[in-house]
C-alpha positions in Angstrom: 76.5 76.1 125.0 78.4 79.3 125.8 77.7 79.0 129.5 79.1 75.5 129.7 82.1 76.4 127.7 82.8 79.5 129.7 82.7 77.3 132.8 85.2 74.9 131.4 87.4 77.8 130.3 87.1 79.6 133.7 86.3 82.8 131.8 82.9 84.5 131.2 82.7 86.4 128.0 81.1 89.8 128.0 80.7 89.7 124.3 79.3 86.2 123.4 79.7 87.0 119.7 83.5 86.9 120.1 83.3 83.4 121.5 81.0 82.2 118.7 83.5 83.7 116.1 86.4 82.0 117.9 84.6 78.6 117.6 83.7 79.0 113.9 85.9 77.0 111.6 86.4 78.2 108.0 84.5 75.1 106.7 81.3 76.9 107.8 81.6 79.2 104.8 80.9 82.3 106.9 82.8 84.7 109.1 85.4 82.4 110.7 88.1 82.3 113.4 91.2 82.7 111.3 91.9 86.3 112.2 91.4 85.6 115.9 93.7 82.6 115.5 96.4 84.9 114.1 96.0 87.3 117.1 95.9 84.5 119.7 99.0 82.9 118.2 101.0 86.0 118.9 99.6 86.4 122.4 100.2 82.9 123.6 103.7 83.0 122.1 104.5 86.1 124.2 102.9 84.8 127.4 104.7 81.5 127.3 108.0 83.2 126.3 107.7 85.5 129.3 106.8 82.6 131.7 109.9 80.6 130.5 112.1 83.7 130.7 111.1 84.1 134.3 111.1 80.4 135.3 114.4 79.5 133.6 116.8 82.3 134.5 119.9 80.3 133.4 118.5 79.1 130.0 120.1 80.4 126.9 118.1 81.9 123.9 118.2 78.6 121.9 117.0 76.6 124.9 114.2 79.1 125.6 113.1 78.9 122.0 113.0 75.1 122.0 111.2 75.1 125.3 108.5 77.5 124.0 108.1 75.5 120.8 107.5 72.4 122.8 104.7 74.1 124.8 102.8 75.9 122.0 103.1 73.7 119.0 100.1 72.1 117.3 100.2 69.0 119.6 100.5 70.9 122.8 97.7 73.4 121.9 95.5 70.6 120.7 96.0 68.6 123.9 95.1 71.7 125.9 91.9 72.1 123.8 91.1 68.5 124.5 91.7 68.9 128.2 89.3 71.9 128.2 86.8 69.8 126.1 86.6 72.5 123.4 86.1 70.0 120.5 82.4 69.5 121.1 81.7 73.2 120.8 83.6 73.9 117.6 81.3 75.0 114.7 82.1 73.0 111.6 80.9 72.6 108.0 79.1 69.3 107.1 82.3 67.8 105.6 84.4 68.4 108.6 81.7 67.1 110.9 81.6 63.8 108.9 85.3 63.4 109.0 85.5 64.0 112.8 87.2 67.5 112.5 86.3 68.4 116.1 88.9 65.9 117.3 91.7 66.8 114.7 94.7 68.4 116.4 95.1 71.0 113.7 91.5 72.3 114.2 91.7 72.1 118.0 95.0 74.0 118.2 93.8 76.7 115.9 90.5 77.1 117.8 92.5 77.3 121.1 94.5 80.2 119.7 91.3 81.9 118.4 89.8 81.6 121.9 92.9 83.3 123.4 92.6 86.1 120.8 88.9 86.5 121.7 89.6 86.7 125.4 92.2 89.4 124.7 89.7 91.5 122.7 87.0 90.9 125.3 89.0 91.8 128.4 92.5 92.9 127.6 96.0 91.4 127.9 96.1 91.0 131.6 93.0 88.8 131.7 94.2 86.8 128.7 97.6 86.2 130.4 95.9 85.1 133.6 93.8 82.5 131.6 96.7 81.2 129.6 99.0 80.8 132.7 96.2 79.0 134.6 95.6 76.6 131.7 99.3 76.0 131.3 100.1 75.8 135.0 100.4 71.9 135.1 102.6 71.9 132.0 104.8 74.8 133.2 105.3 73.2 136.6 106.3 69.9 135.1 108.4 71.5 132.4 110.3 73.5 135.0 111.3 70.3 136.8 112.4 68.6 133.6 113.7 71.6 131.5 117.3 70.6 132.1 116.7 67.3 130.3 117.0 67.5 126.6 114.5 65.7 124.4 115.4 62.2 123.1 116.1 63.4 119.5 118.5 66.0 120.7 120.3 63.7 123.1 120.6 61.0 120.4 122.0 63.5 117.9 124.5 64.9 120.4 125.6 61.4 121.3 126.2 60.4 117.7 128.1 63.7 117.1 130.3 62.9 120.1 131.1 59.6 118.5 131.8 61.2 115.2 129.1 59.0 113.6 126.5 59.6 111.0 123.3 61.2 112.4 120.1 59.2 112.9 117.8 58.8 109.9 114.0 59.0 110.6 111.5 57.5 108.2 107.7 57.3 108.4 106.8 53.6 107.9 103.1 53.9 108.1 100.2 56.2 108.9 97.2 54.5 110.5 93.8 55.5 111.6 91.3 58.2 110.6 92.4 61.7 109.8 91.3 63.0 113.2 93.0 60.2 115.1 96.1 59.2 113.3 98.9 57.0 114.5 102.4 57.6 113.0 104.9 54.7 112.9 108.4 56.0 112.4 111.8 54.2 112.3 115.1 55.6 113.6 118.1 54.1 112.0 121.8 54.3 112.8 123.7 53.1 109.8 127.1 52.8 111.3 126.0 50.4 114.0 123.2 48.8 112.0 120.5 49.4 114.5 116.8 50.4 114.1 114.1 51.4 116.5 110.4 51.8 115.8 108.4 54.6 117.6 104.7 55.4 117.5 102.8 58.6 118.2 99.8 60.8 117.4 102.1 63.0 115.3 105.3 62.5 113.3 107.2 64.5 115.9 106.0 62.3 118.8 106.7 59.1 116.9 110.3 60.3 116.2 110.8 61.2 119.8 109.6 57.8 120.9 111.9 56.1 118.3 114.9 58.1 119.5 114.1 57.2 123.2 114.1 53.5 122.2 117.3 53.9 120.3 119.0 55.6 123.2 118.0 52.6 125.4 119.4 50.2 122.8 122.7 52.0 122.7 123.1 52.0 126.5 122.6 48.3 126.5 
Protein backbone atom coordinates (compact mmCIF):
# COMPACT_ATOMS: atom_id res chain seq x y z
CA UNK A 1 0.00 0.00 0.00
CA UNK A 2 2.65 2.49 1.06
CA UNK A 3 4.72 1.98 -2.10
CA UNK A 4 1.77 2.65 -4.38
CA UNK A 5 0.70 5.72 -2.43
CA UNK A 6 4.25 7.08 -2.34
CA UNK A 7 4.34 6.73 -6.12
CA UNK A 8 1.09 8.69 -6.43
CA UNK A 9 2.39 11.36 -4.05
CA UNK A 10 5.75 11.53 -5.78
CA UNK A 11 7.41 11.23 -2.39
CA UNK A 12 9.10 8.25 -0.71
CA UNK A 13 8.75 8.21 3.07
CA UNK A 14 11.84 7.32 5.06
CA UNK A 15 9.68 6.60 8.11
CA UNK A 16 6.68 4.61 6.89
CA UNK A 17 5.05 4.89 10.33
CA UNK A 18 4.50 8.59 9.72
CA UNK A 19 2.56 7.81 6.55
CA UNK A 20 0.46 5.20 8.34
CA UNK A 21 -0.34 7.70 11.10
CA UNK A 22 -1.26 10.37 8.55
CA UNK A 23 -3.75 7.98 6.96
CA UNK A 24 -5.37 6.90 10.24
CA UNK A 25 -8.74 8.53 10.90
CA UNK A 26 -9.91 9.05 14.47
CA UNK A 27 -12.73 6.52 13.89
CA UNK A 28 -10.12 3.76 14.19
CA UNK A 29 -10.01 4.41 17.96
CA UNK A 30 -6.23 4.34 18.05
CA UNK A 31 -3.43 6.84 17.45
CA UNK A 32 -4.82 9.04 14.68
CA UNK A 33 -3.84 11.82 12.28
CA UNK A 34 -5.38 14.84 14.05
CA UNK A 35 -2.07 16.22 15.36
CA UNK A 36 -0.46 15.82 11.93
CA UNK A 37 -3.50 17.50 10.41
CA UNK A 38 -2.95 20.49 12.72
CA UNK A 39 0.68 20.71 11.64
CA UNK A 40 -0.05 20.25 7.94
CA UNK A 41 -2.74 22.93 8.00
CA UNK A 42 -0.21 25.54 9.13
CA UNK A 43 2.38 24.39 6.62
CA UNK A 44 0.12 24.42 3.56
CA UNK A 45 -1.28 27.80 4.60
CA UNK A 46 2.21 29.29 4.63
CA UNK A 47 3.35 27.63 1.39
CA UNK A 48 0.31 28.78 -0.58
CA UNK A 49 0.47 32.25 1.00
CA UNK A 50 4.10 32.56 -0.10
CA UNK A 51 3.29 31.35 -3.61
CA UNK A 52 0.45 33.85 -4.00
CA UNK A 53 2.55 36.68 -2.58
CA UNK A 54 5.18 35.94 -5.21
CA UNK A 55 2.84 35.35 -8.13
CA UNK A 56 0.47 38.27 -7.48
CA UNK A 57 2.75 41.23 -6.68
CA UNK A 58 -0.04 43.81 -7.11
CA UNK A 59 -2.69 42.05 -5.02
CA UNK A 60 -3.75 43.65 -1.75
CA UNK A 61 -3.90 41.80 1.58
CA UNK A 62 -7.63 41.14 1.35
CA UNK A 63 -7.34 39.75 -2.17
CA UNK A 64 -4.44 37.52 -1.13
CA UNK A 65 -6.42 36.19 1.83
CA UNK A 66 -9.42 35.39 -0.34
CA UNK A 67 -7.20 33.76 -2.94
CA UNK A 68 -5.50 31.58 -0.35
CA UNK A 69 -8.85 30.57 1.14
CA UNK A 70 -10.11 29.47 -2.27
CA UNK A 71 -7.08 27.20 -2.75
CA UNK A 72 -6.85 25.54 0.65
CA UNK A 73 -10.44 25.23 1.85
CA UNK A 74 -12.08 21.86 2.48
CA UNK A 75 -13.27 21.50 -1.11
CA UNK A 76 -9.92 22.37 -2.67
CA UNK A 77 -7.91 20.08 -0.39
CA UNK A 78 -10.49 17.31 -0.82
CA UNK A 79 -10.29 17.63 -4.60
CA UNK A 80 -6.50 17.46 -4.39
CA UNK A 81 -6.76 14.28 -2.33
CA UNK A 82 -9.12 12.80 -4.92
CA UNK A 83 -6.71 13.69 -7.72
CA UNK A 84 -3.95 11.86 -5.85
CA UNK A 85 -6.32 8.92 -5.19
CA UNK A 86 -5.71 9.09 -1.45
CA UNK A 87 -9.22 7.98 -0.47
CA UNK A 88 -8.64 4.27 -0.97
CA UNK A 89 -5.64 4.32 1.38
CA UNK A 90 -7.33 6.02 4.36
CA UNK A 91 -7.66 3.83 7.44
CA UNK A 92 -11.19 4.12 8.83
CA UNK A 93 -13.31 2.55 11.54
CA UNK A 94 -16.16 0.18 10.54
CA UNK A 95 -18.84 2.86 10.74
CA UNK A 96 -16.98 5.28 8.48
CA UNK A 97 -16.21 2.50 6.01
CA UNK A 98 -19.91 1.63 5.75
CA UNK A 99 -20.88 5.27 5.21
CA UNK A 100 -18.29 5.81 2.47
CA UNK A 101 -16.04 8.04 4.57
CA UNK A 102 -13.08 7.58 2.25
CA UNK A 103 -14.87 9.76 -0.32
CA UNK A 104 -16.12 12.44 2.10
CA UNK A 105 -14.51 15.82 1.47
CA UNK A 106 -14.04 16.56 5.16
CA UNK A 107 -12.06 13.34 5.72
CA UNK A 108 -10.11 13.66 2.46
CA UNK A 109 -9.07 17.25 3.18
CA UNK A 110 -7.97 16.46 6.74
CA UNK A 111 -5.96 13.47 5.52
CA UNK A 112 -4.31 15.63 2.89
CA UNK A 113 -3.20 18.08 5.57
CA UNK A 114 -1.95 15.21 7.74
CA UNK A 115 0.14 13.86 4.86
CA UNK A 116 1.71 17.29 4.39
CA UNK A 117 2.53 17.39 8.09
CA UNK A 118 4.03 13.90 7.88
CA UNK A 119 6.25 14.83 4.94
CA UNK A 120 7.48 17.86 6.87
CA UNK A 121 8.45 15.69 9.86
CA UNK A 122 10.00 13.09 7.57
CA UNK A 123 12.15 15.38 5.40
CA UNK A 124 11.80 19.02 6.49
CA UNK A 125 10.14 22.15 5.19
CA UNK A 126 11.95 22.46 1.84
CA UNK A 127 10.81 19.01 0.72
CA UNK A 128 7.26 19.57 1.98
CA UNK A 129 7.18 22.87 0.07
CA UNK A 130 8.40 21.17 -3.10
CA UNK A 131 5.64 18.54 -2.85
CA UNK A 132 2.85 21.04 -2.14
CA UNK A 133 3.88 23.33 -5.00
CA UNK A 134 4.08 20.37 -7.39
CA UNK A 135 0.62 19.17 -6.42
CA UNK A 136 -0.80 22.68 -6.65
CA UNK A 137 1.01 23.65 -9.86
CA UNK A 138 -2.07 23.22 -12.14
CA UNK A 139 -4.29 25.17 -9.75
CA UNK A 140 -1.74 27.92 -9.20
CA UNK A 141 -1.13 28.29 -12.93
CA UNK A 142 -4.83 28.55 -13.66
CA UNK A 143 -5.41 30.79 -10.66
CA UNK A 144 -2.71 33.21 -11.75
CA UNK A 145 -4.46 33.69 -15.09
CA UNK A 146 -7.87 34.27 -13.53
CA UNK A 147 -6.93 35.93 -10.23
CA UNK A 148 -8.03 39.33 -11.44
CA UNK A 149 -11.55 38.01 -11.90
CA UNK A 150 -13.58 38.09 -8.71
CA UNK A 151 -15.81 35.17 -7.82
CA UNK A 152 -19.53 35.34 -8.80
CA UNK A 153 -20.81 36.02 -5.27
CA UNK A 154 -18.45 38.97 -4.85
CA UNK A 155 -19.29 40.39 -8.30
CA UNK A 156 -23.02 40.07 -7.67
CA UNK A 157 -22.75 41.70 -4.25
CA UNK A 158 -20.70 44.59 -5.61
CA UNK A 159 -23.17 45.08 -8.45
CA UNK A 160 -26.14 45.26 -6.07
CA UNK A 161 -24.26 47.69 -3.85
CA UNK A 162 -23.52 49.90 -6.86
CA UNK A 163 -27.26 49.93 -7.57
CA UNK A 164 -27.99 50.72 -3.91
CA UNK A 165 -30.15 47.60 -3.80
CA UNK A 166 -30.62 44.95 -1.15
CA UNK A 167 -27.95 42.26 -1.12
CA UNK A 168 -28.68 38.77 -2.50
CA UNK A 169 -30.22 36.23 -0.14
CA UNK A 170 -29.00 32.63 -0.37
CA UNK A 171 -31.05 29.70 0.93
CA UNK A 172 -30.41 25.96 0.89
CA UNK A 173 -33.45 24.39 -0.81
CA UNK A 174 -32.40 20.77 -0.52
CA UNK A 175 -29.52 18.45 0.27
CA UNK A 176 -29.45 15.32 -1.84
CA UNK A 177 -27.33 12.17 -1.95
CA UNK A 178 -25.32 10.18 0.58
CA UNK A 179 -23.18 11.94 3.19
CA UNK A 180 -19.99 11.26 1.21
CA UNK A 181 -21.43 12.47 -2.11
CA UNK A 182 -23.86 15.27 -1.34
CA UNK A 183 -25.48 17.68 -3.76
CA UNK A 184 -26.54 21.08 -2.42
CA UNK A 185 -29.35 22.96 -4.15
CA UNK A 186 -29.29 26.67 -3.27
CA UNK A 187 -31.43 29.63 -4.32
CA UNK A 188 -30.18 33.17 -4.84
CA UNK A 189 -32.94 35.77 -4.56
CA UNK A 190 -32.93 39.48 -5.35
CA UNK A 191 -36.01 40.89 -3.64
CA UNK A 192 -36.02 44.31 -5.29
CA UNK A 193 -36.15 42.97 -8.82
CA UNK A 194 -38.08 39.79 -7.95
CA UNK A 195 -35.58 37.35 -9.47
CA UNK A 196 -34.37 33.96 -8.28
CA UNK A 197 -31.64 31.65 -9.56
CA UNK A 198 -31.01 28.05 -8.52
CA UNK A 199 -27.48 26.66 -8.25
CA UNK A 200 -26.18 23.18 -7.50
CA UNK A 201 -22.83 21.98 -6.17
CA UNK A 202 -20.99 19.43 -4.04
CA UNK A 203 -20.84 21.97 -1.19
CA UNK A 204 -22.98 24.90 -0.07
CA UNK A 205 -20.28 27.32 -1.16
CA UNK A 206 -20.10 25.89 -4.67
CA UNK A 207 -23.87 25.88 -5.01
CA UNK A 208 -24.04 29.53 -3.91
CA UNK A 209 -21.36 30.48 -6.43
CA UNK A 210 -23.26 28.65 -9.18
CA UNK A 211 -26.49 30.43 -8.25
CA UNK A 212 -24.73 33.82 -8.21
CA UNK A 213 -23.25 33.12 -11.66
CA UNK A 214 -26.71 32.34 -13.03
CA UNK A 215 -28.14 35.47 -11.40
CA UNK A 216 -25.44 37.63 -12.98
CA UNK A 217 -26.42 36.18 -16.37
CA UNK A 218 -30.07 36.96 -15.73
CA UNK A 219 -29.28 40.56 -14.76
CA UNK A 220 -27.18 41.11 -17.88
CA UNK A 221 -30.05 39.93 -20.06
